[in-house]
Structure formats: structure tokens, C-alpha cells
C-alpha positions, 0 to 999 in steps of 0.5 A: 703823832709824829715828832720832828726833831730838829736837824743838828747842824753839821760841825766844821771839820776839826782841821778847818776849826783849828786853822781859822781859830789860828787865823783869828787868833792872830788877828786878835792883836790890833797892831797885827790888824793895822799892819796887815791893812798897811801891807795889803793896801800899799800896792808896793813892797814894804821893808820892816824899816819902811813899816816902822816909820808908817806904824810909829812903833819900835822896829822890834815890835813891828818885826815881832808882829810881822813874823806872827802874821807870816807864821799863819800866812797872811804875809810873806817875808823875804831877804833883799840885801840887808833889808827884810821885805814884806808883802801880802799874801794874796790868797788871804784876801780871799781865804779870810772872807771864805773863813768868815762864811764858813764859820757863820755857815754861809757856805752850808747847803742852801735850801732849794726854795720855799716850801710853804707856797699857797695853793691858790696861787698858780705860776705859768709861762708868760703870754702875749696877752699879759704884757699889759699886767706885767707892766702895771705890776712893774710901775706898782713896784717902781712906785715903792722907791726901793724895788728899781732905779728905773723911774719909768716902766720899760716898753714891751719891746725892750723887756721882750728883748731883754728877757731870756725865753723860757724864763718869764713867768706870771703868777695868777690868783683866780685867773688874775696876774698878780705878779711876775718873774724873769731872767736876763743874760748877764753878758753875750759872751758864751762863757757866761751863758749860763749866768742870769739876773733875776727880777720878781715883782708882785702886785701892790694888793697882793704882797705878803700872800706868798705870790713872791715864794710861788714865783721864785720857787718856779724861777729857780727850779726851772732855771736848774733844769734849764742848766743856768748855773748862777742866778744874781740879783741886786736888792735895794738894801732897804728892801728886806722882804725881798732879800729874805724871799731870795735867801730862802731860795738859796741866794747868799749875800756876796757884798753890799754896793755902797752908793751904787746909783742914784734914784730921784737924786738920792744914792742908794746901796744894793745887796748883791746876791748870788744863787748857784745851782746844785747841779753843776 
């Protein structure tokens, strides 16, 4: 009997850990967090005197905290006459989220795709005779209320014009189409030719059987092979099963789009996820 030892996660490099610790330690003081927020959202240069008026604390206190923030690179300070001008370091707007993602492991190598795909699910390219089943399954997804903002199934012609050739898949069990996956270009511009928006739908009576795993495995591996370097998707915040499925295939959450659109008069949030090909 072979015993599989758990994989030890890689440690953050010492220099990165020290740098991030310095950043987080600096922000452990609530006044500094508020000062950084004020400067970052001001959309104009602020002086120490102006910050003092906004913060309603002593000028010496403001100067002390601004210097601490400048020491770690969150703020820039420069003299203009007798005044000290304070501006945000734009790099920290990306650097701080990156640091949090690195510490939480969101930037670590992601799995290619689910491994535990059931043997009885076969995935193949969509054929002309599959459209009726595809549109039926689309309707069953719409009926859940958490799969799409559409309330009516697009026509075959609309889907055919939208979806990328070579990236249309159906899943079968015993010859019956039980799910589908497709990818659509996000833009007609040549520079975005390798970026696609993905969709996966599983028929009502076949959810929880691994159909989605089989579909997404084929979808991402074939996308990689075809040179698509970025796959992205937006999923209703309530659709936890779909979010988990995509994370298992190497997608990571980029953010939550709050109240992005209405369905039946109700505003919904969506989780925006992205998968980057390891070959690019």
C-alpha cells in the first residue's frame, strides 16, 4: 500500500514576507488607514495643513503618520514653497491587493482542471443536431434564477454567431446531451483575440453528477491548446456551485461587481473570475 504524503505548500520568499509585513504593520494604525484613504480618494494634491483640517487632529500627528506612510512607499511627499505636498503612490493601489493575494495564496499555481471526472460522461464537439438540447438546457439554467440575466433563451442563430467555432462542447450520458459549454470572444479587437468569456450549463436532472467537471476540463484544456491565454466569466454571487467548479479549474476571483444588473427587477452582484493559461 502506497501512502501519499500531503504536499507542503511553498513558503513566501523571505524578502517578500518582510516587505508585506512592513506594509501591513504600517496600516495597523487606524489613523494611517484613514489618511491613506483621504489622499487616495482626494483626486488632488493635499498639503499637511489641508490634511490636518480634514482629519481634525494636530498637525504634528498628521505629519508623523504621513512620514510613516511615505517610509513604506504608500505616499509621496515633496516641498512646494514652505508647504509639504502629499500624494498617493499609484503603485500601491495595485501593490496592496497583490500583497494580500500573495499572502492568501491566490497567486499560487492553480490546478489545470478537475481530476475526478466521472467515466460515464463523454464530452464532444457540438453538432448541428444538438441545438434543441442545448437551448432546452439553457432554459433550465435560466429557470434557476441564478445562472443568467437573460429571461429568454437566445435563438440558435444568435448563439451560433456569438460562440467561437472550435470551443463549443456538449456532455453526454448514454447518448443523451446533458450539458454544454461554450466560449465567446470578449472583443473584436485583434489584441484581445486570445481572451474569451466562458459559459457552462448542466441539465436540470443531471446536476451534481460531475457533468460540469467533465465540461470544464475539456473547455480549459482545449482553450490552452488553441492559444486562448485568458478565460473569464461572471457568476451570480448566489451560484456557489458554479464558483467552486471554476476555481477547481484554475480560475481566480478578481472581484465582486456589486449591483451590476437587474433580473426581474432585482439587482444582483456577480463574481468576476479569470483563468490565465500556463502556456502564455
